[in-house]
C-alpha positions in Angstrom: -120.9 -157.7 -156.3 -118.7 -159.2 -153.6 -118.0 -162.4 -155.5 -115.8 -162.0 -158.6 -116.1 -164.2 -161.7 -112.8 -165.9 -160.7 -114.2 -166.7 -157.3 -117.5 -168.0 -158.7 -115.6 -170.2 -161.1 -113.4 -171.6 -158.3 -116.5 -172.5 -156.3 -118.1 -174.2 -159.3 -115.0 -176.1 -160.0 -114.7 -177.3 -156.4 -118.3 -178.5 -156.5 -117.6 -180.4 -159.8 -114.5 -182.0 -158.4 -116.2 -183.0 -155.1 -119.4 -184.4 -156.5 -118.3 -185.7 -159.9 -120.9 -183.9 -162.0 -120.2 -183.6 -165.7 -120.8 -179.9 -165.9 -122.1 -177.0 -163.7 -123.1 -173.5 -164.3 -123.6 -170.8 -161.7 -124.7 -167.2 -161.7 -124.9 -164.3 -159.2 -127.9 -162.1 -159.9 -128.7 -158.5 -158.8 -131.1 -155.9 -160.2 -128.0 -154.2 -161.7 -125.9 -157.0 -163.0 -125.0 -160.6 -163.5 -121.9 -162.8 -163.0 -121.9 -166.2 -164.6 -119.5 -169.2 -165.0 -119.6 -172.7 -166.4 -117.3 -175.5 -165.6 -117.0 -179.1 -167.0 -118.2 -180.9 -170.0 -121.5 -181.3 -171.9 -121.3 -185.1 -171.8 -119.6 -187.2 -169.1 -116.4 -188.5 -170.4 -116.4 -186.1 -173.4 -114.3 -183.2 -174.3 -116.8 -180.5 -175.3 -116.9 -177.9 -172.5 -120.0 -176.3 -171.2 -120.4 -172.7 -171.9 -121.8 -169.7 -170.1 -124.6 -169.3 -172.7 -125.6 -173.0 -172.7 -129.2 -173.9 -171.9 -130.0 -176.0 -168.8 -133.1 -177.9 -167.9 -134.5 -176.4 -164.7 -137.2 -178.9 -163.8 -139.7 -177.9 -161.1 -138.2 -174.4 -161.0 -140.6 -173.9 -163.9 -143.5 -174.1 -161.4 -142.9 -170.5 -160.3 -143.3 -169.5 -163.9 -146.6 -171.3 -164.1 -147.7 -169.4 -161.0 -146.5 -166.1 -162.5 -148.4 -167.0 -165.7 -151.6 -167.5 -163.8 -151.0 -164.3 -161.8 -150.8 -162.4 -165.1 -154.2 -163.7 -166.0 -155.5 -162.6 -162.6 -153.9 -159.1 -162.9 -155.5 -158.7 -166.3 -158.9 -159.5 -165.0 -159.3 -162.9 -166.8 -159.0 -165.1 -163.7 -159.3 -165.2 -159.9 -157.1 -166.8 -157.2 -160.2 -168.3 -155.7 -161.6 -169.8 -158.9 -162.5 -173.4 -158.3 -161.3 -176.5 -160.1 -164.8 -177.5 -160.8 -165.6 -174.3 -162.6 -162.3 -173.9 -164.4 -162.3 -177.5 -165.7 -166.1 -178.0 -165.9 -165.9 -179.4 -169.4 -164.1 -182.5 -167.9 -167.2 -183.3 -165.8 -165.4 -183.2 -162.4 -166.8 -184.8 -159.2 -168.9 -182.3 -157.2 -166.4 -182.3 -154.4 -164.0 -180.4 -156.6 -166.4 -177.4 -156.2 -164.5 -176.3 -153.1 -161.0 -176.8 -154.4 -159.4 -173.6 -155.8 -156.6 -172.9 -158.2 -154.6 -171.6 -155.2 -155.0 -175.1 -153.7 -153.5 -176.6 -156.9 -150.6 -174.2 -157.0 -149.7 -174.7 -153.3 -150.2 -178.5 -153.3 -153.3 -178.6 -151.1 -155.8 -179.8 -153.7 -155.9 -183.5 -152.6 -154.3 -184.8 -155.8 -151.6 -187.6 -156.1 -148.0 -186.5 -156.6 -147.8 -187.8 -160.2 -149.4 -189.6 -163.0 -149.9 -193.3 -162.5 -147.2 -195.5 -163.9 -149.6 -196.7 -166.7 -150.7 -193.1 -167.5 -147.1 -191.9 -167.6 -146.1 -194.8 -170.0 -149.0 -194.0 -172.2 -148.1 -190.3 -172.3 -144.8 -191.0 -173.9 -146.5 -192.7 -176.8 -149.4 -190.1 -177.1 -149.1 -187.9 -180.2 -152.1 -185.7 -179.4 -151.4 -182.0 -178.7 -150.5 -181.0 -175.1 -153.9 -179.4 -174.4 -155.8 -182.6 -175.5 -153.5 -184.7 -173.3 -154.0 -182.4 -170.3 -157.8 -182.4 -170.8 -157.8 -186.2 -170.7 -155.5 -186.2 -167.7 -157.8 -183.7 -165.8 -160.9 -185.8 -166.7 -159.2 -188.9 -165.1 -157.9 -187.1 -162.1 -161.2 -185.3 -161.3 -163.6 -188.2 -161.9 -163.5 -189.0 -158.2 -163.3 -186.7 -155.1 -160.0 -185.2 -153.9 -158.1 -187.4 -151.4 -157.2 -185.7 -148.1 -158.1 -182.2 -149.4 -156.4 -179.5 -147.3 -153.3 -181.7 -146.5 -150.0 -180.8 -148.2 -148.8 -183.2 -150.9 -146.3 -181.9 -153.4 -148.0 -182.6 -156.7 -146.7 -182.4 -160.3 -150.2 -183.6 -161.3 -151.7 -180.5 -159.6 -149.5 -178.2 -161.8 -150.5 -180.3 -164.9 -154.1 -179.5 -164.1 -153.3 -175.9 -163.5 -151.9 -175.8 -167.0 -155.2 -177.2 -168.3 -157.1 -174.5 -166.5 -154.7 -171.8 -167.9 -155.4 -173.2 -171.4 -159.1 -172.6 -170.9 -158.7 -169.1 -169.6 -156.1 -168.0 -172.2 -157.7 -169.9 -175.1 -154.2 -171.1 -176.2 -151.9 -173.9 -175.2 -150.0 -173.6 -172.0 -146.8 -173.3 -173.9 -148.1 -170.4 -176.0 -149.5 -168.7 -173.0 -146.2 -168.9 -171.1 -144.4 -167.5 -174.1 -146.9 -164.6 -174.5 -147.3 -163.7 -170.8 -143.9 -164.4 -169.3 -141.0 -165.5 -171.7 -141.4 -162.9 -174.4 -142.1 -159.9 -172.1 -138.9 -160.7 -170.2 -136.9 -161.3 -173.3 -136.1 -165.0 -172.4 -135.3 -165.9 -176.0 -133.3 -169.0 -175.0 -136.2 -170.7 -173.3 -137.8 -173.8 -174.7 -139.6 -177.0 -173.6 -138.0 -180.4 -173.0 -134.3 -181.2 -172.9 -132.1 -178.7 -174.7 -130.9 -179.9 -178.1 -128.1 -178.8 -180.4 -125.0 -177.3 -178.9 -126.0 -177.8 -175.3 -125.3 -180.1 -172.3 -127.0 -183.5 -172.2 -128.7 -184.7 -169.1 -127.4 -187.7 -167.1 -129.8 -189.9 -165.1 -128.5 -191.8 -162.0 -127.0 -195.2 -162.8 -129.2 -197.1 -160.3 -132.6 -195.5 -159.8 -131.5 -192.6 -157.6 -127.8 -193.2 -157.1 -124.6 -193.6 -159.1 -123.0 -191.6 -161.9 -125.0 -192.4 -165.1 -124.4 -192.1 -168.8 -125.7 -189.2 -170.9 -129.2 -189.4 -172.5 -129.7 -188.3 -176.1 -131.9 -185.2 -175.7 -134.0 -186.1 -178.8 -134.9 -189.5 -177.3 -138.3 -189.5 -175.6 -138.9 -193.3 -175.5 -138.8 -195.3 -172.3 -136.8 -196.7 -170.5 -134.4 -193.8 -170.9 -136.3 -190.8 -172.1 -134.6 -187.4 -172.0 -137.4 -185.8 -170.0 -140.8 -186.2 -168.5 -143.7 -186.5 -171.0 -145.0 -183.3 -172.6 -148.3 -183.5 -170.8 -146.4 -182.5 -167.6 -144.9 -179.3 -169.1 -146.6 -176.9 -166.6 -145.0 -178.8 -163.8 -141.5 -178.5 -165.1 -140.1 -179.1 -168.6 -138.3 -175.9 -169.4 -134.8 -175.3 -170.5 -133.1 -171.9 -170.4 -129.7 -170.1 -170.3 -128.7 -168.8 -166.9 -128.7 -165.2 -168.2 -132.4 -165.6 -169.3 -133.3 -167.4 -166.1 -131.9 -164.4 -164.3 -134.3 -162.2 -166.1 -137.2 -164.1 -164.5 -135.6 -164.3 -161.1 -135.1 -160.5 -161.0 -138.9 -160.2 -160.7 -138.4 -161.4 -157.1 -135.7 -158.9 -156.5 -137.5 -155.9 -158.0 -140.9 -156.3 -156.4 -142.5 -157.9 -159.4 -141.0 -155.5 -162.0 -143.4 -154.5 -164.7 -144.9 -158.0 -164.8 -146.5 -158.6 -161.4 -148.6 -156.6 -159.0 -147.5 -156.5 -155.3 -150.4 -158.7 -154.4 -149.6 -161.4 -156.9 -145.9 -161.4 -155.9 -146.9 -161.8 -152.2 -149.2 -164.7 -153.0 -146.6 -166.5 -155.1 -143.9 -166.3 -152.4 -146.1 -166.9 -149.3 -147.7 -170.1 -147.9 -151.5 -170.1 -148.1 -153.2 -168.5 -145.0 -154.3 -171.0 -142.4 -152.3 -173.9 -143.8 -149.3 -175.6 -142.3 -146.7 -175.3 -145.0 -143.4 -173.8 -146.0 -144.3 -173.7 -149.7 -145.5 -170.8 -151.8 -146.2 -171.3 -155.5 -143.0 -172.8 -156.8 -141.0 -171.3 -154.0 -140.0 -172.9 -150.6 -139.6 -170.6 -147.6 -137.0 -171.2 -144.8 -138.4 -172.7 -141.6 -135.9 -170.6 -139.4 -136.0 -166.9 -138.9 -132.2 -167.0 -138.9 -132.0 -168.2 -142.5 -129.9 -166.2 -144.9 -132.5 -166.7 -147.7 -135.9 -165.3 -148.3 -137.0 -168.3 -150.4 -135.6 -170.9 -152.7 -136.6 -173.3 -155.5 -135.1 -176.5 -156.8 -135.9 -178.8 -159.7 -134.9 -182.1 -161.1 -136.2 -184.5 -163.8 -133.6 -187.0 -162.7 -131.4 -185.9 -165.5 -130.6 -182.4 -164.3 -130.6 -180.5 -161.0 -131.3 -176.8 -160.8 -131.4 -174.4 -157.8 -132.3 -170.7 -157.2 -132.0 -168.9 -153.9 -132.9 -165.3 -153.1 -131.3 -163.6 -150.2 -133.2 -162.3 -147.1 -133.0 -158.7 -148.3 -134.1 -159.6 -151.8 -131.1 -157.8 -153.2 -129.3 -160.8 -154.7 -130.0 -164.3 -156.0 -127.8 -167.3 -157.0 -128.6 -169.8 -159.7 -127.0 -173.2 -159.9 -127.5 -175.8 -162.7 -125.9 -179.1 -163.4 -126.5 -181.8 -166.0 -126.4 -184.6 -163.4 -129.8 -185.8 -162.1 -128.7 -187.6 -158.9 -131.1 -186.3 -156.2 -128.4 -186.4 -153.6 -127.0 -183.3 -155.4 -130.0 -181.2 -154.3 -128.7 -180.4 -150.8 -125.2 -179.6 -151.9 -126.5 -177.4 -154.7 -128.6 -175.5 -152.2 -125.7 -175.2 -149.8 -123.5 -173.8 -152.6 -126.2 -171.3 -153.5 -126.5 -170.1 -149.9 -122.7 -169.8 -149.7 -122.5 -167.7 -152.8 -125.0 -165.3 -151.5 -122.1 -164.1 -149.3 
């Protein structure tokens, strides 16, 4: 590796000092090794330092794991990329127009779904004590009761991934969470991974002080009640409610350095990291692709639940990746985090 741990730590410390985040962790990943660092504190204003083995919430970076989970079902012969929403979720009595919308459309944000749950549905989800699959079934029934809106036009949709999770539950005959553990997390040895904000000896997330801006106070990770819940409601888990250590996140990211490893076929890897054919988009499934041929990266992903910001970038030669995570949810940190990731690729 061309970047030493000392250099990595110096870059992370400079980022923390410049942007005022409580804590930041960074990793440089290759197929052969891993360099990690952690700088700052678990709670803004506190004294307990973040550690290299701490768990970080990675937000929408979990979407690529949902895509890999579906790919595993395809590669085992249980599902197909062109399976339709109407067929996969037929028990929710979808509008007939969903008969032409595929799971690929859901995973690439072309299904014609809104970006998120309605405000009323989101509020109700925090109070809902039903199991995740039940909640996702009800969410799918509401979303599919009418026809898709502007099907075939790109609209980044957490709701789409929520419905993809519901489809996976029908194919796998277990909850999305159990399916992800069985097909992705356990085979890769990602023992630190869990759902929701990390609890125990871990950093706490910090929402912005004013909607999207300002340095905010830490949120108790066990609190899931509005107006300051620690994470999105559990119904949205397939769209991004995973926490993980950087070392375990690196185990997943290496799939995209090693041609899919033992977990993915070449066809599935290509589908996940490529925009859908015939569509104007720079998005694969949980991965964004550069718009310039001169870019130093092959693809990147970022996530935030407005309490955390996470970034992963893979270099153009697919020989190295960089991971960045911070327990500060200001969206203005997305661009600097991406810039830092690109810089650390060297």
